[in-house]
C-alpha positions in Angstrom: 95.5 75.6 24.9 93.4 72.6 25.9 90.1 72.3 24.1 87.2 71.1 26.2 85.2 68.2 24.9 81.6 69.2 24.3 79.3 67.8 27.1 77.1 65.0 26.1 73.4 65.9 26.4 71.7 64.4 29.4 69.2 61.6 28.6 65.7 63.0 29.1 63.6 60.7 27.1 63.5 56.9 27.5 61.8 54.5 25.0 61.2 50.8 25.6 60.7 48.5 22.6 59.5 44.9 22.5 60.6 43.2 19.3 59.3 39.7 18.7 60.2 38.4 15.3 60.1 34.8 13.9 63.3 32.9 13.4 64.9 33.1 10.0 63.9 29.5 9.4 60.3 30.7 9.4 60.8 33.9 7.4 63.6 36.2 6.3 63.6 39.8 7.5 60.3 41.3 6.5 59.1 44.9 6.1 58.3 45.4 9.7 61.7 44.2 10.9 63.5 46.2 8.3 61.6 49.4 9.2 62.6 49.1 12.8 66.2 48.4 12.0 66.4 51.4 9.7 64.6 53.9 12.0 66.6 52.7 15.0 69.8 53.7 13.3 68.4 57.3 13.1 66.9 57.3 16.6 70.3 56.4 18.0 71.7 59.7 16.8 69.4 61.6 19.2 71.6 62.4 22.2 68.8 62.9 24.6 67.2 59.6 23.7 67.8 56.3 25.6 66.4 53.2 23.9 66.1 49.7 25.4 65.1 46.9 23.1 63.8 43.5 24.3 64.2 41.3 21.3 63.7 37.7 20.3 66.9 35.8 19.7 68.8 35.6 17.4 69.1 39.4 17.0 68.3 41.2 13.7 69.7 44.5 15.0 72.9 45.7 13.3 76.1 46.7 15.1 75.6 50.5 14.4 72.4 50.4 16.5 74.0 51.4 19.8 71.0 51.1 22.1 70.7 48.8 25.1 69.7 45.3 23.9 68.2 42.5 25.9 67.3 39.1 24.4 64.7 36.4 25.1 65.4 33.0 23.7 62.8 30.4 22.9 64.2 26.9 22.0 61.3 24.9 20.7 61.8 22.2 18.1 58.2 22.0 17.0 57.5 22.5 13.3 54.9 24.1 11.1 52.5 26.9 11.9 51.3 25.3 15.1 54.9 25.4 16.3 55.1 29.1 15.4 52.0 29.8 17.4 53.3 27.9 20.4 56.5 29.9 20.1 54.4 33.1 20.3 52.9 32.0 23.7 56.2 30.9 25.3 57.9 34.2 24.1 55.2 36.4 25.5 55.5 35.0 29.0 59.3 34.8 29.1 59.5 38.4 27.8 56.8 39.5 30.3 58.9 38.6 33.3 62.0 40.1 31.7 60.1 43.3 31.1 59.0 43.6 34.7 62.7 43.7 35.7 63.7 46.1 32.9 60.9 48.5 33.5 61.9 49.0 37.1 65.4 49.8 36.0 64.8 51.8 32.9 61.6 53.7 33.8 60.6 54.4 30.2 58.4 57.3 29.2 56.8 55.3 26.4 56.6 51.8 25.0 57.0 51.3 21.2 55.7 48.1 19.5 57.3 47.8 16.0 54.5 45.7 14.5 51.0 44.6 15.1 51.5 40.9 15.6 49.9 39.4 18.6 53.1 38.6 20.6 54.2 42.2 20.5 50.7 43.7 20.9 49.8 41.4 23.8 53.0 42.0 25.7 52.9 45.7 25.1 49.4 46.1 26.3 50.1 44.0 29.4 53.2 45.9 30.6 51.8 49.3 29.8 48.7 48.5 31.8 50.7 47.5 34.8 53.1 50.4 34.7 50.5 53.0 33.3 52.9 53.9 30.5 51.8 55.2 27.0 51.8 52.7 24.2 52.7 53.4 20.6 52.3 50.8 17.8 53.5 50.7 14.2 50.8 49.0 12.1 52.1 47.6 8.9 49.2 45.7 7.4 46.0 44.2 8.4 44.7 41.2 6.5 41.4 42.2 4.8 39.2 40.2 2.5 40.3 40.4 -1.2 37.2 38.6 -2.6 34.5 40.8 -4.1 31.9 42.2 -1.7 29.1 40.6 -3.8 30.7 37.2 -3.4 29.0 34.7 -1.1 32.5 33.8 0.2 33.3 37.4 1.2 35.1 36.9 4.6 38.6 36.8 5.8 38.3 33.1 6.7 37.1 32.2 3.2 40.0 34.3 1.7 42.5 32.2 3.7 40.7 29.0 2.6 40.8 30.2 -1.0 44.6 30.1 -0.9 44.4 26.5 0.4 45.1 27.0 4.1 43.4 24.3 6.2 40.3 25.0 8.3 42.2 25.2 11.6 45.0 27.5 10.3 42.4 29.7 8.5 40.3 29.9 11.7 43.4 30.7 13.8 44.7 33.4 11.5 41.2 35.0 11.3 40.8 35.0 15.1 44.3 36.4 15.5 43.5 39.3 13.2 40.3 40.2 14.9 41.9 39.8 18.4 44.4 42.6 17.4 41.7 45.3 17.2 40.8 45.5 20.9 44.5 45.6 21.7 45.1 48.3 19.2 42.3 50.4 20.7 44.3 50.4 24.0 47.3 52.1 22.3 47.7 55.9 22.8 49.4 56.4 19.5 49.5 54.4 16.2 51.9 54.9 13.3 50.1 53.5 10.2 52.4 52.9 7.1 49.7 53.8 4.6 46.3 55.6 4.2 44.8 52.1 3.5 46.1 50.8 6.8 44.8 53.9 8.6 41.4 53.5 6.9 41.1 49.8 7.9 41.9 50.7 11.5 39.2 53.4 11.5 36.7 50.9 10.0 37.3 48.7 13.1 36.7 51.7 15.3 40.2 52.6 16.3 40.1 56.3 17.1 41.2 58.5 14.2 42.8 60.9 16.7 45.4 58.3 17.7 46.6 57.6 14.1 49.4 59.2 12.2 50.6 58.1 8.8 54.4 57.9 8.7 54.9 55.6 5.7 57.9 53.3 4.8 61.1 53.8 2.8 64.3 52.3 1.5 68.0 53.1 1.4 68.6 54.5 -2.1 72.2 55.3 -1.6 73.0 51.7 -0.4 71.1 50.2 -3.3 72.8 52.4 -5.9 76.2 51.3 -4.6 75.5 47.6 -5.2 76.7 46.1 -8.5 74.6 43.6 -10.5 75.2 39.9 -10.0 75.9 39.8 -13.7 76.3 42.3 -16.6 73.6 40.3 -18.4 70.0 39.8 -17.2 70.2 36.3 -15.8 66.6 36.0 -14.7 63.5 37.1 -16.7 61.4 37.3 -13.5 62.1 37.6 -9.8 60.0 37.4 -6.7 61.1 38.6 -3.2 59.2 37.8 -0.1 58.1 35.2 2.4 57.4 31.8 0.9 53.7 31.6 1.9 50.4 31.1 0.3 49.2 34.6 0.9 52.2 36.0 -0.9 50.9 34.4 -4.1 53.9 32.2 -4.8 51.7 29.3 -5.9 49.9 31.6 -8.3 53.3 32.6 -9.6 54.2 29.1 -10.5 51.0 28.7 -12.5 51.9 32.0 -14.2 55.5 30.9 -15.0 54.2 27.6 -16.4 52.3 29.6 -19.0 55.2 32.0 -19.6 57.6 29.1 -20.5 55.0 27.8 -23.0 55.7 31.0 -25.0 59.3 31.8 -23.9 60.8 28.3 -23.4 64.1 29.6 -21.9 62.5 32.0 -19.4 63.9 31.8 -15.9 62.3 32.8 -12.6 64.0 33.3 -9.3 62.2 33.1 -5.9 64.1 34.8 -3.1 62.9 34.2 0.5 62.3 31.7 3.2 59.2 30.3 4.9 57.5 27.2 6.2 56.1 26.3 2.8 59.5 26.1 1.1 59.2 22.3 0.8 55.7 22.6 -0.7 57.0 25.1 -3.3 59.8 22.6 -4.3 57.3 19.8 -4.7 55.1 22.1 -6.8 58.0 23.1 -9.0 58.7 19.4 -9.7 55.1 18.6 -10.3 54.8 21.4 -12.9 58.1 20.3 -14.6 59.7 23.7 -13.9 63.0 22.4 -12.3 65.2 24.1 -14.9 63.0 27.2 -15.1 62.3 28.2 -11.5 65.2 28.7 -9.0 65.0 29.1 -5.3 67.3 31.3 -3.2 66.6 31.4 0.5 67.4 34.2 2.9 70.2 36.4 1.7 71.9 39.7 2.7 70.5 43.0 1.3 73.6 43.4 -0.8 73.1 40.0 -2.5 69.4 40.7 -2.8 69.9 44.0 -4.7 72.5 42.4 -6.9 70.0 39.7 -7.9 67.3 42.2 -8.5 69.6 44.2 -10.8 70.3 41.1 -12.8 66.5 40.5 -13.5 64.1 41.9 -16.0 60.7 42.0 -14.2 59.7 42.0 -10.5 56.5 39.9 -10.1 54.6 40.3 -6.9 51.2 38.4 -6.7 50.8 39.1 -2.9 47.3 39.2 -1.5 47.9 41.1 1.7 50.2 44.2 2.0 50.2 47.3 4.0 52.8 49.3 2.0 55.1 47.1 -0.1 58.8 47.6 0.7 59.8 44.7 -1.7 58.1 46.6 -4.5 59.9 49.9 -3.6 63.3 48.1 -3.5 62.6 46.5 -6.9 61.9 49.9 -8.4 65.1 51.3 -6.9 66.9 48.5 -8.7 65.4 49.7 -11.9 62.8 46.9 -12.5 59.3 47.2 -13.9 56.8 45.6 -11.5 53.7 43.4 -12.1 51.5 42.9 -9.1 48.0 42.2 -8.0 45.8 45.3 -7.6 45.4 45.4 -3.9 44.6 48.7 -2.1 48.0 49.4 -0.4 50.0 48.8 -3.6 47.5 50.9 -5.6 47.9 53.8 -3.1 51.7 53.8 -2.9 52.7 52.8 -6.4 49.6 53.3 -8.6 51.0 56.5 -10.1 54.3 54.9 -11.2 54.4 54.3 -14.9 56.5 51.2 -14.5 54.1 49.4 -12.1 51.4 47.3 -13.7 48.5 46.2 -11.5 46.2 43.4 -12.5 43.0 42.1 -11.0 43.5 40.0 -7.9 43.8 36.2 -8.5 43.6 36.8 -12.3 46.4 34.5 -13.3 45.8 34.8 -17.0 45.9 38.6 -16.9 49.1 38.6 -15.0 50.7 36.1 -17.4 49.7 38.3 -20.3 51.2 41.4 -18.6 54.5 39.6 -17.8 54.8 38.4 -21.4 54.0 41.9 -22.8 56.9 43.4 -20.8 59.3 40.5 -21.6 58.6 41.2 -25.3 59.4 44.9 -25.3 62.7 46.0 -26.9 65.7 47.2 -24.9 65.0 50.9 -25.4 61.4 50.6 -24.0 62.7 48.5 -21.1 65.3 51.1 -20.2 62.6 53.8 -20.3 60.6 51.7 -17.7 63.7 51.2 -15.7 64.2 55.0 -15.5 60.6 55.5 -14.4 61.2 52.9 -11.6 64.4 54.5 -10.3 63.0 58.0 -10.4 59.7 57.1 -8.5 61.6 55.3 -5.7 63.6 58.4 -4.9 60.8 59.9 -2.9 61.0 57.3 -0.1 63.5 58.2 2.6 64.0 56.7 6.1 64.9 60.1 7.6 61.4 61.3 6.9 59.8 58.2 8.4 62.0 58.3 11.5 61.2 62.0 12.0 57.5 61.4 11.9 57.7 58.4 14.3 59.9 60.4 16.8 57.6 63.3 16.6 54.7 61.1 17.8 56.8 59.5 20.5 57.9 62.8 21.9 54.3 63.9 22.4 54.0 61.4 25.2 57.2 62.6 26.8 55.7 66.1 27.0 52.4 64.8 28.4 54.1 62.6 31.0 
C-alpha cells in the first residue's frame, strides 16, 4: 500500500518585510533585530503564509528562517554618526527601487516594518502609499525626555546634550524622533512592545485603535542549555548593549571607578559594539581602569549567555528603552539586575524581587546598590538568582509571534 503524502496547504497570505539594520561595526544585533529573527522562525511554520524579506546586507537572518530573502547592499566607507545617516539615505532609495520590482511579483497583502527607525518607516510608508497596501509597524522604543518635568532643560534635545552628544547630532536625533510620528500615523496597525511605548504613541496622537501590545521575549530553553564560561564568577559586573552614550556606559565607568575604591579586585565586562568604542577605551585608560574593565565586542548568543552566567551582577544604566531584552536575558541567566528607573523597565521588571531600580543619572545611588549586592553572602545571592530565573519564565516568543500574526491576519481578511 502506498501512502499519499499530505498536500501542502496553498499559500493564501503574503507578507512583505523591509528590514534595514546597521552593520555590525555600528552595533551588534539589538532587541528589534532579535525580535524579528525569533518571530520569523515561528511565522515560517505557518503553511499558508508566504514571507518576503528585503534586508540590508550582510544578513542577520538564520538558516532556519526559510522565507524568500532579498538583499540591498550599501558600500559606504564614511565613519561616525554622519556616515550612518548617509547610509540610511542611500539604503532607502536602493531598497525603494528593489521594492517596486518585488511588489509586482509578490503582490503582498500587508507590509510589516520590524522597527520604527526612519529608513524602515520611510520606505514602508512610500511603497504602501504607491501600492495601497496596509502597513504594520513594530514600535520598540521612542526616546522620551528623562529629565524632570520641572527642569528648565526638559526637552529631548537637552537630554541628548546632557549625555554629551554634540549640537548637530542632538538636533538630528531629535528631528528624526519627531519625524517618525507623522509616518507612524499612516500605519494601519502598530505592535507596541510595552504599555509605556503605547502610551507614548497615544500622547503623540497616534490612534489608540491601531495599537496592540504584543511584548517581547527570550528563548529560555536555549539559555538554560548554555554552560557558564567558568565554574567561578569571573566578573563582578557585566553590561550588555550598544556602546553608546544613551546606554549609560560612560556613567557605568564612573560607577566602577567608585566600586574599585571599595573592592579593589572587582572586574567589569562590557559586551557590545558601537561607534563610541574607541571613546570608551580612552575613558577606561583616563580613569586608570585598564585591569578592572574589559571590553568584549559582538559575540554569539551562546557566548553571551556563558559570560552572563559567569558574572555576579548585570548593570544597565540605559536612559532609553522600550522593553529591555538585555535585562530579561540577564535574569534568565540567574543574575540580579541594577538599572536606572526608566518607565519601560519599571513596567516590565518592576515587580521582580531581584531587579533594583535607582533614580536616573544618580551615579552615587547606583554605586551603593552595586556594592550592596556584591557584599551579600552566597546564600542571599542564590536566592536572588532564583527570583531572576523564575521571573524570566513568563516571556515566550510563541506568545509574541501569535499576537503579531493575529494583527497581520486582520488585514488579510479586510483585503
